[in-house]
N, C-alpha and C positions, 0 to 999 in steps of 0.2 A: 816524265821526267823525274829525277831523284830528287830527294829532300836534302837541302844542305844542312851539313851538321850546325849545330846551334852556339857550339864552343865558341868559335872565332867572335860570336856578336854578344858575348856574356857582358853586363854591365854591373860591376860590384858595388854595393853600399859600404860607406864605413857604417862599423857597427853592427852589421847584420851579418851573423855567421851560422853558417849549415847547423841545423840542429841535430845533436849527436843521439838523441833518441830514436830517431827514425831510422830502420835498417835501410842502407843502401841496396836495391835489389839489381837484377840482372842488367844489363846493357841495353838501351833502348831498341824496343822491338814494334813492327806495326801489326803486330799480334798482339791483342791485349792480354791472351792466356795463352802463351805458347805451348804448356804442356797440358793444356784440354780445350775444351769448348771456349767460344769465343765470349759468352758471358756464364757465368753459374747457374744451370737450370734449377738449382735450388731457389735463388734469388729472386727467378722471375715468377716461381710458380707461387712463392711467398707474396709478391707484388700483386698477382692474380687474384689471392686470396684475400689480401687486404682491399682489393676493389672489391671483390663482392662483399665482404663485411661493410665495407662503406656504405655500398648501395642500400644494405638492409636497415643500416644504423640512421641513414639521411632520409629513409622513406618513413621509419617509425619517428624519428624526430619531427619531420613536417606535419604527419599525423597529430603528433602531440601539440605541437605548437599551435595549430590551427583552432584545436578546441580551447586555447586558453582565453580567456576573458579579458576584454581591453579596459584599461583602467582610464576614468578621466582625467585628464589634467586639473591639477589643482590651481585655485585661482587665489593671486597674490596682490598686496597693495604696493606700488612703487615706494622706496625707502626716501628720506631725504638725502639729497646730494651735497656734501661739503667739499668746496676746493680748498685746494692750497693755493692762495694768491702771492704769495712772498716770492718777490724775483729771486731765481736762483739759477746761475750758470750750470750747463750739463758738467756733471763732476764735484761740484760744489757741495759742501755738507748742507743739509737740511737746516732750517732755523727752527729748534725747539724750543725757544725762551718764551713763547706766548702760551696762554693755557690752552688744555685741550677742547677741541669744538665739544659741544653737549651731546652729540650723538655720532656714533660708529659711522664713518663714511668711507668706503674701500678705495675712493679715488682722492682722498685726502691722504690716507696712511700711505698708500703704496707709491706716491709721487716721490722722485728724485734720490731715492736711497740707492736704486741700482747703479746708476752710474758713478755715484760717489764711491759704493763698493770697487768698480772696477777700476776706478781711477786710483783708489788708495793702494790697489794691489793685493787686498785679502784675499783673493782666490788663487793666488800664485804659492805654490811651494817653497819659492825664495822667501816670500814674506813669512811664511809659517814657520820655517825652520829658526827664526830670531824670536817666537813668542815665548815668555817664561815659562810657559808649561808644556813646552815642546817634550816630545818623547824620544825624537829620532828615528820613529818607526815610519814607514811609508806606504801610503794608501794610494793606488792608482786605480783609474778607471776611466774607459771611452766610452762615451754616449753612442748606443746603436746609432750609426750614421742614419738618418732619415731622408728619403728621397728629395731631391731638390726641386721637385716636380710641384711642391703645392706646399699646402699647410699640414700642420699636425693636426691629431683629432684628439677626443679624450682617452683612447688606448695610449697614445704617445704621453699625453699628460700623466698617467698612470706610472709610466717607466720613467719619466722626469722626476715626478715627485718622490719615487722610492729612492732613485739613485741620488736626489739633492739632498732628502733628509738622511740618508746614510753619510753623503759626503760631508756635510755641514757637522754632524756629530762627530765625525773623525778629525775633521779642521779643529772644534774647539776643546777635544780632549788632547790637542797638541801633537796629532799625527801630522806628518808633511804628505798634503793631499795634492795629486794631480789628476784633473778632470777634464778631459778634453773634448772638444767640440769638434763636429764636422758633418758634412753632408754627402749623401751618396749622389753619383751622376745620373742613375736611374736610367739606363741605355733605353730600355723599351719605352717607359713612360714618358720621358722628357722628348725622345723622338716623336712620339705619338702626339704631344702636347703642340709642339713646335710644327708640325705637319698640318695639323689642323687648322693652328694660328695662320699660316701662309695660305691656306686655301681659303680661309674666312676672311682676310685681309687681301691678299694678292690674286687670289683666284689662280695659284700654281701648285704643283706636285712637287714632291721631293725629288723625283727622277727626272725633272726638267731643271733641276740645277745642278751643277757639279757639286762632287762629295765635299769640296773644299769651301765652295759657297754655302753648303747647307750647313757646314758647322761652324762658319760665320755667325750664321742666325740662331744657332742654339746657342754658341757663346753669349751673342747679345741677350738673347732671352734670360739667359741664367743671370747676366749682371742686371738686368733689370728686375727679374721675380724672385730669384733665388734668395734672397735677404730675408723673404717672409718668416721661414723657418727661426732665425736669428731673432726676430723679433718677439715670434712665440715663446722662444727660450727665454728671454728676457722678460717677459710679462710673466711666466711660470716662476721667476726666481731663480732660476738656474745658475749656480754659482760655480760657472765653466772661466778656466783659463782661454780668455778670448784670445792671447797672444800667441796661442797654439793652435787656432783654429786650422782646420784642415779639409782638402774637399778631393774626391777619390780619382779627380782629373788634374789634380797639380800636378806638376814636375818630378815633383819628389815620389808621388804615388806611382805616376807612371812608369820611371826606374825600377820602383820597387816591384810591380808588376812582372816586370820583364825579368828582373833576376829570379822571381818566384816561377815564373815559368820555366824558366832554364832549369832552375836546380830540380825541378818536378820532372823535367824530359830525362834531365842525366840519371836522377835515381830510379827511372822505369817506372814510377808512379803516373806519367802522361803519356799518353799514346792517340795515334789517329786511327781511326776505323770506319768501317761503313757500318752501323747499325739502324734499328728501328728508333727514330726520336719523336717527341712531341711536336709537332709544325703547326703554327699558325699561319694559314693560308692570307690573312689580310697583313700580317706583319711582314710576310714571307721569311719567316725565320722561326728557329728552333726556341722552344722555352722548356723550362724546368717543369718537373712533377708539382713543384709548390705552386706554379702558374696556371696550373690547371683546376678548375673548379668542377665539382661532379654535380650536375642539375639533376635531381630524382624526378622520374617521371611515371606515372603509376599506369599509364598506358598510352593510346595515342595521341600525341600532343603537336599541336602546329606553331610554330614561330618562323621568323624570316632571319634567318643570318645575314652579316654584312656582305655586301656582294651579290646577294642571290636574288634574282629578278623577281622572285616569288616565293610565298609560304610554303615551308616544306613539313611535312610528316615525319615525326618520329615516334619511338616508342611501340615498336611494331616488327613482327617477324615474317619474313618471306618465306614460303617452303620452295624450294626448287627441285626438280626431278634430274638426274642425271641418268642417262640411257646407260644400260652395259654393251658395251661393243659386243655384236654379234648375237644379243638377245635382246631384240627390239621390245620383247614384252616385259623384260625386267629392268628395274632403275632402282636407284639409289637418292632418296630424298634427303636433303639437308637444308636447314633454317639458315638465314642470315637476318642480322639487321641493317645490313651494309650492302645491298644489292648492287650499289655503284662499282663495287671492288671485283665484281663477278669475272670482267674480262682479264685480271690478274691472278686469276685461279691456276695454279700448277699441279693440284693433285686433290684427291677426296683421301680423308682418313679416316679408319675406324680404329676401337679398341681390338688388340691381337685377340681377346679373349671372348669377343662378344659372337654369341653363336648365330646371330641372326644375319652376320655377314662373313662367317667362315667359309661357306663355298665360294666365296666371290674373290678371296685373295689372290692376288696376281692378275686379277682381269683389268681390263681398260674400261675407261668410262668416255662416253661423248660429251664434249661440253655442251651445254644446252642453248649457248649463244653463236660460237664459232664452229662447234663441233669437231673441235680438235681432241684428239684422245689424251686423257689423263689417265695417269697410274692411280689405281686404289691401293693406298698404302696402310700400314698397320703400325701404331705407334701408341705407347703406354700413357701420354698425356691426355689422350681424347679419354673423356668423361661418358661411359655408355648409358649411365643413366639421366642424361639431360637431352633434351629433345629426341632427334631420332636414334641418337649415338653415332652419326655419320657428320663429319664437318669438313668444309672446302677449305683447301689450305693456300693461302694469301702471302706468301715470305715478305712481300713489298710493303704490305700494308696493316701488319698485324706482329705483336711482340710475340705471342705464343706461336703464330706461323711464322716466324722467322726460326725461332728453334727447332722447329719439326723440319723445316726445309734445309736447316744446317744437318742436322743428323742423317737425312737422306738423301742428302746432295742435290737438293733441287735448285734449279736457278730462279732467282726472282723476277718477276715481271711487274714494272711499275707503270701503273695506268692513269696515275692524278700526279698533276705538274704543282711545282711551288706555289704558284697561283691560286690551286683548286679547280682548275680544269682539267678535263681529259685528254691524256698525250697520245703519241702514234700507236702503241701495240693494241690500243682498245678499237681500235678501227676508223675508217673513216666517217661511219654515220654517228660516232660519238665524239670523236676529235674536236677539241676548242670548246664544248659544252661544258657549263658550270657542273661539279660532280654531283649536286643535288637537282639539277634540271634532267642529267642523264640517269640519274636514279629512276625517276618516272619513265624515262623513256625506255631503261632496261625491262622494267616491269611490265610494261604494256608489250615489249618483245617477247618476253617470256610467255605472257598469256595468249598471243596470236599463234605462236607456236608448239603451243599445247605444253608446256613444260612448267607453268606455274600450278602449285598444288595448295595454295591457300596463303592467306594474310590473316595474322590473328594479333590482337593487342599483346604487349610484352612490356612490362615493368623492369625500367632500366635506369642507369645513370649515364646520362651524356656528358661529356667531356665537353668543357667549355674554356677557350681562353680568357683567363681573368682580365688582360689588359684589353684586349680586343672585342670579346663578346661572341667570337666566332667559335664554329664547331671544331676542336682540334681534329687534326688530321694525322694519322703515323705514316711516316715517310720513312723509307730506308735512305739514309743519308750519312756521306763523308764528313766525320764532325770528329772534335778533339773530346778526351774523355780522361777522366782523375780515375785511378785505379783507386777504390774505396774499400775493398773487403779489409786487406790487413790495416789499413788507418782506422776502418770502422771494429774491427777486433782489439785494437789497442785503447780506442776509447772506451769501450765495454769492460776492458781490463781495468782502465785507470778507476773507474767508479768502484767496481769490484772491489779493488786491492784498497781502496779509501785513498790513493792518493789525489783523486778528485773526488770533491764531495757537492752531493745535489741538495739543494735547498729548496723546497720542504724534500724529504728523503722518499716519499711515495712515488717520485717520478722514476725511480731508479728500474721498476720494471718495464715501463716504456721504453725509456733510453737504452737498457739491455736489448731490448726485443728490435726496436729500430736498427743498432748499429750490428747485430748478429745477422739482421736480413738487409743489410744495405747493397745496392745495384750501384754501377758504376755511373760517372756525373759526367752529364755532358755540358763541357764547359765553353763551348762557342756559340756565338750569335752571329746572326746574318745582318748587323746592321751599320748604321754608319756613324755613330755618336758612341764614343766608349773608346775602350783600351785594343789598339789593334794586335793580335794575335802574333809574337814576333816569328815566324814561321816565314822562310823564303824557299821560292825555286829557281832553278838555273836555267835562263832561257835562252841562252847558247846554243848551236847547232851542235857541237861537242860536249861531252861529258867530263869537266875538268876532274882533277884531282880533289876531292872534297878536303885535303888536309890543309890547304892555302886560302889565302884571301881573294876576294874578288870584288873587281868594281860594281858599284850600284847598278849601273847599265845592263848589267848581266843578272841581276837579281830581281825576282818579282814577290811581291807580298799577295798573301790571299785576302780576301775580302771579308773574313770572317773576325769577328772582336771577340774578347775573353769576356764571359759571363759577370757582369757587376759585381756579384757577391765576392769573386775573387779578389775585386779591387777593394771591397769592404773589408775583407779579412787582413788584406795586405797594409791597409792603412792603419789598422788595429794595432799588427805587429810593429811596425816602424814606430808609430808614435809612442809605443809603451816600451823600447828598445832602452835596457839599463833599467828599466823599475821592475820592482818586485811584482809578482804577479798575486794576485788574490786566489789563492788555490779554491775555489768555490763558484760552483754556477747556481746563481738565485733564479728559478721560474716562479714568475710571478703569475697572477690570473687574466682572462680574458674581460674586457671591460662590454658589456651590455647594457641594452636600454632599460629603463624601468619595466619593461614588459619580459624581459629577459630574451629581447631579440638581438641578434648580432648586428653589430653596427654597419650600416650599408646606406651606401648613397642613393641607390633605387627606392630604399626605404624611407629616405627623407629624415633620418634619425643620427645622422653624423654629425657631431657638434664641434666647432672650433673650440678651443679651451677660451679662446678672447671673448667668445660672444658670451661664455657662463661669467668669464670676470668682470667683464664691462657692462653686460646685459645687451639685448638685441632686441630691437621691435618686431612685429611678423613679418612686414614688408622687407625690411632687410635681411631677413632669414631666408625669404622666397627669392628675392634678387640674387642669392648666394646659389641657390639652387640652379638658376638661370644659367649663371655663369660656368657652371660646371660641364661635363661633357655627357650629360644623360641624353638619351634621345628621346624625340618628343613623348613618346607612350609613357616611359619611366619616369619623366619628367611631370607628368600631370598625376601618375600613381605618388610620387615623391613629394609633390607640393600639398596633395589632398591629406596623406600622412601627418605631414609637418603643420598643417593647420590644425588638425586634431591634436596632435600632442601637446602644441605650442600656441593656442588660441589669444594669449596675450604677449606672446612673445618670450623670452628670457629675461629674468629678473638679474640686476647688478648683484652677483656675490663676493667677489673678489677673488684674488690668488689665495690668501691664506684659507679660505673658506673651503675652496676648492682642492686645494692639498690637503688638509685636513680630511675631507671627506674621501678622497682617493686612498689616504694612507689608513683612514679607520675601517675600512673592509679588510675581513682576513685575505690577504694578497696570496696566500698560499693553497686556495682552493681551486676549483673549476671556473667560477664564472662571477663575475662582479656585476650586479644588477644595479645600475647606478641612474637615480632621479635628480632632475635639477632640484625638486622639493628638499633631497637630503642636503645638496649642497647650501639652499638657502637656510635650513636648519642650522648648519655650520655657522653662517654668517651671524645668525641669532646667537650663537655661542660667543663669537668675534665681539659682538655687541656687548654681552656680560661682562668679557673680561676688561672691555672698555670703561664700562661704568664702575667695575670694582675698583680700577686704577685711579680715575677722577676721585674716588672716594678717598683712596688712600694717598695721592697726592695732597688732597685738599687737608686730609687729616695731618698730615706731615709738615705741612707750611713751609715758609721760605728758611727758617733758622734752624731746622731740624739736621743733627750731626750724626750720622749712621755710625754705629758701633760695628768690629768685626764680630763675625759668625760666633766664635769661642768664646768672645765676652758675653753673649746673652743671658739673660736671666729671667728667667718666665716668672711674671709676678700673680699670677692665677692659674687656675687648672686648665681653664679654657686656652690659655698661652702654649702650655704645655703639650695640651691635646694636639692642637694646629701643627707645632712643630714635629709631633709625631707623626702627623698625618704626612705632611713634609717630606719627610724622611721616608717613608713608605714609598710615596710617589717616584722619589729619586730610584727607589729602588728596583720597582717597575720599570721606568724608563730606561735603567741599565737592562735589566733582562730582556726587555725587548729589542733592544738594540743590538745585545750579543746574539740572540736567538736569530735577528733579523725581521722579527714579526712584529711590525710598525703597528698593529691593532692594539696591541697591547698597550702601547704607548701612548695614543691617543684616548683610549679608555682611560688612562691613570690621569691623563691630563685633563680630560673632562671632568673627571670625577672629583679632582682635586680643586680646581678652579670653581667648578659650578656648586658642587654638593658639598665640598668641605669649607672653602673660603666664603664664596659669596652669599651661600644660604646658611651658612653655620657662623662660622667665626665672626664676621663682618657683622653681621645683624647683634651677635651677642655682644660686641665689644662696644658698639654704639652708645649705648648708655653709661659705660666709663669712659668714653672720650669725653662726655659731656659734663664730667665732675672736675670741680676745680679746688684745689691746684690738679692740673693733669699730671699722671703718674706717666713717666718715660717707657715705662716696660712694654706695654701694649704698642706704642709707636714703633720702637726697636723690632718687635714681632711683626707689624705689619710691613716694614721694609724689607726684613728678610724672606718674607713670604712673596713680595713682589719680585724682589732681585733674583731670588733662586727659581721662582715660577716661571718667571719670563725667561731665563737661560735654559731651562728644560723645555720651554714653548718652542725657542729659536728653531731649531732644525726643521720642525715642521710648517711653523707660523713666521717666517723671516721677516716680513716687513712690519706686522703688528708687533713683534717682538721688540723690533729695533726702534720702532716710533715710541713707545713706551718706556723702553730700558733708558733710552737719551735723556730721560725727562727725571730721572731717578737723582737724588743726592749723591754726591761722592764722598768716600771716606777721606778723612784729610791724612795725610803723610802717606798716601798711595798713589801709584802712576795707574791710573784704570784703563782698562783697555779701550780704543777708539771706539770698537764696534762691539754689539753684541755676536756678531759672527765669528770673532775672533778671541771673544772673552772666554774664562775657562768654562766647562761645562760641570754642572755641580756633582761633587766626588760623594759619594756615599761614605768613605771612611772619616770625612770632616763633619757628618751629621750622625752617626751611627749612635751616639750617646743621647740624642734626643730620642730614639724610639722607645716607645713605651705601650707594647701591644695592650697590657692589663687594663691601662687607661682607656685607650680606644674601645676595648670590649666592654668597659663600664658605662663609658658615654653612648655605645649603642643603644643601652636600655634607656638611657636618659630621652634618646631621640625618639624610641618607641612610645614614652611618654608624652612627648611634646607632638606625635603624630595623633595619640589617642585624646588629646586634650584638644587639638586644632578640630579633629572630626566632630567632638561634642561641640565646639563653639558655631561648626557650620551647620550641623543638625538642629542647635536652638536658635540660629541666625542671630548670632550674639556679634554682630558687625563691629560695633565700636566698645562696645564695652570691655571692661576687664576686672573678670570675675576671680575671686578669690580660689584657691584650689588649696585641698588638703590630701596628703597622701597618707594612707593606712599600712604599715608592714607588720605582718606577723613573725618575721625574722629580724633581728638585729642588723643581721650582714647586709640585707636587702635594704634597708633604711641606710646603713651606712654609704652606700654606692649614692644615693640621690642626696647626701648629706652637702657634698663637695659642688652641686651643682644646682642648687636650688635657686640662685640669682638667673643662670642662663636659661634653665628650666621656664621660668616664668616671662623672660624675655623671648625668646624663641617661640611659646605657647601664646605669646599676646595676651598673658594674665596678670592679674593682680598677684598679690604675696601668696608664695607655696609654702605650705608648714605642713607638721607632721600632726596626724591623729592618732592618739596612743591605740594599741591593737585589741585593747578591751573595753574600748569606749563604743556605744552604739553610733551608728551612720546618722549624720543630720538629716533631718527632715526636709523633702523638698529641694533636695541638691541631687543633682545629676551624677549618675555612678557609673562608672565603668570599669573592669578589670584588666589588669598589665600583666598580672602572672598568678601562679597560683597561692603567692602570699603577699601581693600587693594589691590595694584597691585605690582609686583615685575618686575624688569627689569634686564636683564642680558647683560654686555658689549661683543660684538661679532667682532667690527670692529679689523681687524688687528690679531684676534685670529682664524678665521675659512676661508677658502677658499671657497668660494660659489661654484666655479668650479669642486672642487672635492668632496663638500660634496652632491651636489645636485642630480647626479647620484646614490649615496648611498642611500637618502631617497626614490628615486624611486623605486629602487629595493627592499627594506623594505617595501614598500607601496604595491607593485605588491604582494608579499610573503602575508601580511596580509589580501589582498584583496582575493586571491584565498581561505584562510580558511574561511573568512567570506562568501563567495560564497557556500562552499560545507558543510556550515552549514543552509543556508538558503533554499538549496533546497532540504535537507534531511528530511524525513516525522519527525513531531512533536513526540517525545514520551509523558509518562506520568510520574505523579509525580515528583520524584527527577530527574530523565532522563531530564524532561521538564526544570525544574528549573535550572539545571547545563548547558542546551544548551543558555537559555537566558542570563544565567550570561556570558558564554565564549562570545555570540554576543554583549554583552554590552561593554565587555572589549574590543573587537575587533574596534569597532566602535569609541570607546575612543582612542585607540592608532592611528586609522586614521585620527582623528582628530587633533590630536599633531602632526603628521607628515604632513597634510596639513597646519598647521600653522607654523611648522618650514621651510617648503618649501618657504611659502609666505616671510618671515623673511629673507631669504638667496636670493631672487629674488630682493626683497628690497635693501640688502646690495650690490649684484653686481649691481644696476642700479646708487647707489650713489657711488658706488667706481671709482675713476677718471682712464680712461682708459690709458694704458702706452704710 
């Protein structure tokens, strides 16, 4: 029956216009490539090469991973949980009038803010266009639609953290941001989940229901379970415009999919053809290459595929003899990993230049099972150096064989059905058997008939359907395909010309290789849940004129559905229609666990981000595994691995800590090995910020009135120093955002808050704040650091930044932003004049002195004493550096008064001494602060311990590479510590000699 022209069925969308950059090709043809072979041979050969390379890579990676040591999970102590208990309606602003709790608690901080953000419309571009800092620029993005089937994992969390951080930065700097939420109907996965649920709850199969009734069950499941992803996105703080939420099975998306299909059809980019496809016998559907997982086998391996009544062996080669017709003593031996396809053989092929078979060219061979005569053909695709150099040709069940068969005009013989059982042409003795049961029967028959020449182990990559766990079958099927070669060339050209930018740029090589060797894309699926392909057949007895309309009674649709990825792409296009595209592709890393393993349900290391945010007890994690779709054996392995990795469960870390950790990794590398201990460390950083803000808010008090930044006047060298550090942090954050390298931002924020503000400035300013009358300068500096620092932090840690920023005093005669998420992002131009690199360089010398003095205090165990300190500089310029910092030097080093010793005077007797530079010595008072008779035995014990460590390293055989470098570093460190102990011992002995005897 003829195909009906699709032109009368077109549905046009407002605002969706044909892309002028795509060249319209020749009219539709059922032949995929009218001027050549059905599929370019070069692409097929490249695909086979990639499969062989993948096999070698997988085998090497498997061997390498197996040798990696497993790291024991770290123990942790549960933190105090503080709850926000003020009654607050959803969408109402959180009450921040009370004091901050004494400790940081994510549950307290992260409650109530997100519903308020949504209700106020901060995430809508219409609101952002009215902001005072509005730039008039547009930044549009659509979240890669996650499958509606279940929950997000940490890989999704990385994507969300990166996108939301970029989105919040653009919004704060004044861009009009449109970030759209959406989910994908996930045809295969959703259908499989609902089928399992129907069997579990009602003991019925899909085919026992009508298609309409089954789809009702799917929609019911979607309404009940599909909201989990939205809950996760909100828990991650994703600032999405929820009024524009979309779903790939919405009415608008369905119309757009039909439109896209028609346009591709009319442009000659879409065709229907009979080709070899990846087939899942369990799903009874074609699947894409990306849904085929290669399982590396080093040799003979047994496992039981779904639907097979018994375990099956894989990873071996069967040698089969094909006798030469008329010459019973002459035979050609072929080797195969798939003896079940022998009944579908239509020829045996050898390379035309292989001297072993030249004398047999043109002969007929007897099929070892049926006795039918098969031609011996020659084809350059055969690799003579592999195996016997002769291959059996099975065009209906092999991609390469289909190409050979097409070149030699051989008719394919299909012997495996859609359900994985043997079908009619194989013979009555095999018909109806499972293909792997038939495999064993065929091998036995070959042995009985004397045609079996051996079975040997053979490393291979077994193709597995990632959706069902079944072994992928290659079947010759009528399917819909998209021509990809021309589009692939244009994609490669776009990157090469710079019209499309890849970030990071090292992906360009893989991009060019991929699109230069792309095959046509099978886009039809044999499912019930999804977009039905809008192609119709005329079912009347007569063939009417295709140019007219027909009643629906004469039209019949096929059973195929359009691949769900097409729905995804169309959804992205329709939702972003009219918005300016961002001409860049950001390719981030893959998240692996702390041991470098890929996240896998069967390994028990797939984590729900909410479990890291809220914490999860071990029994809760185990129950989640049981609710999954693992078979009993996989469940047992996964549960054991999970108990080993998380013996105490997962600590409560909070959203901000998780986001900060994800963004802190170099997202442009190959992998991110993420451990929960890292996230817990980020929670400690949150606690540090919390305590710093408690100190600042307490110092500011209730009557503090902030001044504008341009009116700031530093009253001390430390005030000037922290403003310079703040300016440098703004510069680094801006550089990180412009380069889309978020690790630069997190590093700059961590360094400023922890090592500049908390560890140095706050400590140095405490004595100043205790003086009366209190100077206003340091308070204004504290306020500016808090305000600017929190706004810098807001894109990465939105909840913590909002909670603390809302409590800061507001400037008079100024309308403040209602939320930090729409407050102006700090501008480098407004702070540039505070940048003093020379001052920062000078203070770095002072910090080295602080480090040295703290080391001396620890060496002599001066825990509470405040010893006097003398600096002796032989160069006046060196002394000049320290003169402005004497007070902060004393404060930060926890010492008494710091003064100078003239360079020509002798060093004080009995004082501890250390070298700061070639021209500066430092002395610390010990007289009356240290008892030598008590401290000398302590130093001796420490020295003996370090000496034993050094001896054990020196007697050990030196390693190679990094191991040798680590050993040398450890030896140097121990020698330095021993030198310090020896010097301290000498000082204490001198002190004991000069101390008067009682």
